[in-house]
C-alpha positions as CSV (number, residue, x, y, z in Angstrom):
1,D,-15.8,5.8,-14.1
2,R,-16.6,7.0,-17.6
3,W,-19.4,9.1,-16.2
4,I,-17.1,10.9,-13.7
5,E,-15.8,14.2,-14.5
6,G,-12.2,14.8,-14.3
7,R,-8.7,13.9,-15.8
8,D,-7.1,10.4,-15.5
9,I,-3.4,10.5,-14.6
10,Y,-1.5,7.3,-15.1
11,R,0.8,6.1,-12.1
12,K,4.0,6.4,-14.6
13,D,3.0,9.8,-15.5
14,A,2.4,11.1,-11.9
15,S,4.1,14.5,-11.0
16,P,5.0,15.3,-7.5
17,E,1.9,17.6,-7.2
18,A,-0.3,14.6,-8.4
19,L,1.5,12.5,-5.7
20,R,0.9,15.0,-2.9
21,A,-2.8,15.4,-4.0
22,V,-3.2,11.5,-3.7
23,G,-1.6,11.7,-0.4
24,R,-3.9,14.4,0.8
25,M,-6.9,12.2,-0.4
26,A,-5.6,9.3,1.4
27,G,-5.2,11.2,4.5
28,R,-8.6,12.7,4.4
29,I,-10.1,9.1,3.9
30,H,-7.9,7.7,6.8
31,R,-8.9,10.7,9.1
32,V,-12.6,10.1,8.4
33,S,-12.7,6.5,8.8
34,R,-10.4,6.4,11.9
35,N,-13.4,6.1,14.3
36,F,-15.8,4.4,12.2
37,Q,-17.7,1.5,13.9
38,S,-19.8,-0.8,11.9
39,S,-22.4,-3.5,13.2
40,A,-22.0,-5.3,10.0
41,Q,-20.2,-8.4,10.1
42,R,-18.2,-9.2,7.0
43,S,-16.1,-12.3,6.3
44,A,-12.3,-11.6,5.4
45,E,-12.3,-11.8,1.5
46,H,-9.0,-10.2,0.8
47,V,-5.5,-11.1,1.8
48,T,-4.3,-9.4,4.9
49,F,-0.6,-8.3,5.4
50,A,-0.3,-10.7,8.2
51,S,-1.5,-13.5,6.0
52,A,0.8,-12.5,3.3
53,L,3.6,-12.3,5.4
54,A,3.4,-15.8,6.6
55,T,3.1,-17.3,3.0
56,L,6.1,-15.1,2.0
57,T,8.2,-16.0,5.1
58,H,7.6,-19.7,5.1
59,P,10.7,-21.9,4.8
60,Q,8.9,-24.1,2.2
61,A,7.0,-21.2,0.3
62,G,6.0,-21.9,-3.2
63,W,7.8,-18.9,-4.6
64,R,11.1,-19.9,-3.1
65,I,10.8,-23.4,-4.8
66,V,9.9,-22.0,-8.1
67,L,12.9,-19.4,-8.0
68,S,15.5,-21.6,-6.3
69,H,17.0,-22.7,-9.6
70,R,16.8,-19.0,-11.4
71,L,18.8,-17.0,-8.9
72,T,22.3,-16.6,-8.4
73,R,24.0,-17.2,-5.2
74,K,24.3,-13.4,-4.5
75,E,20.5,-13.0,-5.5
76,A,19.6,-15.9,-3.1
77,R,21.4,-14.5,-0.1
78,L,20.1,-11.2,-0.6
79,I,16.5,-12.4,-0.7
80,D,17.3,-14.6,2.5
81,T,18.6,-11.5,4.3
82,V,15.5,-9.6,3.5
83,I,13.2,-12.5,4.6
84,S,15.3,-12.9,7.9
85,K,14.8,-9.2,8.5
86,L,11.3,-9.5,7.9
87,T,10.8,-12.5,9.9
88,T,12.7,-11.0,12.8
89,Y,10.9,-7.8,12.8
90,W,7.2,-8.7,12.1
91,I,6.5,-10.9,15.3
92,D,2.8,-11.4,16.5
93,E,3.1,-8.5,19.1
94,R,4.2,-5.9,16.5
95,L,1.4,-7.0,14.1
96,V,-1.0,-6.5,16.9
97,Q,0.3,-3.1,17.6
98,L,-0.6,-1.7,14.2
99,P,-3.9,0.4,14.9
100,Q,-6.7,-1.2,12.6
101,Q,-9.2,1.0,11.0
102,P,-11.3,0.8,7.6
103,I,-9.3,1.5,4.6
104,P,-10.1,1.6,0.9
105,G,-7.4,-1.3,0.5
106,D,-6.7,-0.4,-3.2
107,L,-6.5,3.4,-3.6
108,N,-4.8,3.6,-6.8
109,F,-4.5,6.0,-9.8
110,G,-6.9,3.8,-11.9
111,S,-9.6,4.5,-9.1
112,M,-9.2,8.3,-9.0
113,K,-10.1,11.4,-11.2
114,F,-8.2,14.5,-10.9
115,D,-8.7,18.2,-11.8
116,E,-7.5,19.6,-15.0
117,D,-4.2,20.8,-13.4
118,G,-3.6,17.3,-11.8
119,R,-3.2,19.0,-8.4
120,E,-6.2,17.7,-6.7
121,V,-8.2,14.4,-6.7
122,I,-11.8,15.2,-7.2
123,A,-13.3,11.5,-7.2
124,V,-12.5,8.4,-5.9
125,F,-14.4,5.3,-7.0
126,N,-13.8,1.4,-7.0
127,W,-14.3,0.5,-3.2
128,D,-14.4,-3.3,-3.8
129,K,-11.3,-4.1,-1.6
130,A,-12.2,-1.8,1.3
131,R,-11.6,-3.7,4.7
132,R,-10.5,-3.3,8.3
133,A,-6.6,-3.2,8.4
134,S,-3.7,-1.0,9.3
135,R,-3.7,2.3,7.3
136,I,0.1,1.9,6.1
137,E,-1.1,-1.2,4.1
138,D,-2.9,1.4,1.8
139,I,0.2,3.4,1.0
140,F,2.0,0.4,-0.8
141,A,-1.2,-0.3,-2.8
142,T,-1.3,3.5,-3.7
143,L,2.3,3.7,-5.0
144,V,2.8,0.4,-6.7
145,H,-0.6,-0.8,-8.0
146,T,-1.3,1.2,-10.9
147,G,-5.1,0.4,-11.5
148,H,-4.6,0.0,-15.2
149,P,-4.2,-3.7,-16.3
150,E,-1.9,-2.5,-19.2
151,E,0.5,-0.9,-16.7
152,D,0.6,-3.7,-14.2
153,Y,2.9,-2.7,-11.3
154,Y,4.9,0.6,-10.9
155,I,8.4,0.1,-9.5
156,G,10.0,3.5,-10.4
157,Q,11.4,5.7,-7.7
158,L,9.6,4.6,-4.7
159,A,11.7,5.9,-2.0
160,D,11.4,9.4,-3.5
161,D,7.5,9.0,-4.2
162,L,6.9,7.6,-0.7
163,D,8.4,10.8,0.7
164,T,6.3,13.0,-1.7
165,F,3.0,11.2,-0.9
166,L,3.9,11.5,2.7
167,E,4.1,15.4,2.3
168,G,0.7,15.4,1.3
169,Y,-0.7,12.6,3.6
170,Y,0.5,14.4,6.8
171,T,-1.2,17.7,5.9
172,T,-4.8,15.9,6.0
173,V,-4.6,12.8,8.3
174,G,-4.9,14.5,11.5
175,S,-3.0,11.9,13.7
176,P,0.6,11.2,12.8
177,F,2.0,7.6,12.7
178,V,2.8,5.7,15.8
179,I,6.1,4.5,16.1
180,E,5.2,0.8,14.9
181,E,3.6,2.5,11.9
182,R,6.7,4.4,11.0
183,V,9.2,1.6,11.3
184,G,6.4,-0.9,9.7
185,L,5.8,1.2,6.7
186,R,9.3,0.4,5.2
187,M,9.0,-3.0,6.2
188,I,5.7,-3.4,4.6
189,F,7.1,-2.0,1.3
190,M,10.1,-4.6,1.6
191,A,7.7,-7.6,2.1
192,H,5.3,-6.5,-0.7
193,M,8.2,-6.0,-3.2
194,L,9.1,-9.5,-2.8
195,F,5.7,-10.8,-2.7
196,Q,4.6,-9.3,-5.9
């Protein structure tokens, strides 16, 4: 990325205009890739949402055992409630209904360059996690994975940031979310927040 002209913006410093710009870029990428068909056969190298969900919600999941002695009763009940909602909602039929298409897989602030005003994304690089999946899986990575090792994950104002991102996204994506994507988006955020 050092040879790419443009400005870096760290996730923690992203203005609403930068979030909208990232949303517009994600929408463009999803619009272009929607009908892409490849003859290449590639093995799944990355964790899918479905596999992560199965690991997360398994009654004997390793994370549950590790955390069981560190959580208060109230915290444990809250996590059990979230897990129950995820398990009840994400039945196989719902996972199958999520449209699949090529996605960048890790579109984050560390893999983009912005114009000087921070109002447009002018370059996207680092496509090593591109895969065929649901486009809503990209949105969590964009808002939470910072792409900078020193920043780790961004938690911040995710609900507000998601709304701002989607303002930009809807202007360029071309096809609105189907009902399963709209409902599933918030559920994916819930699952990933626990899994991280």
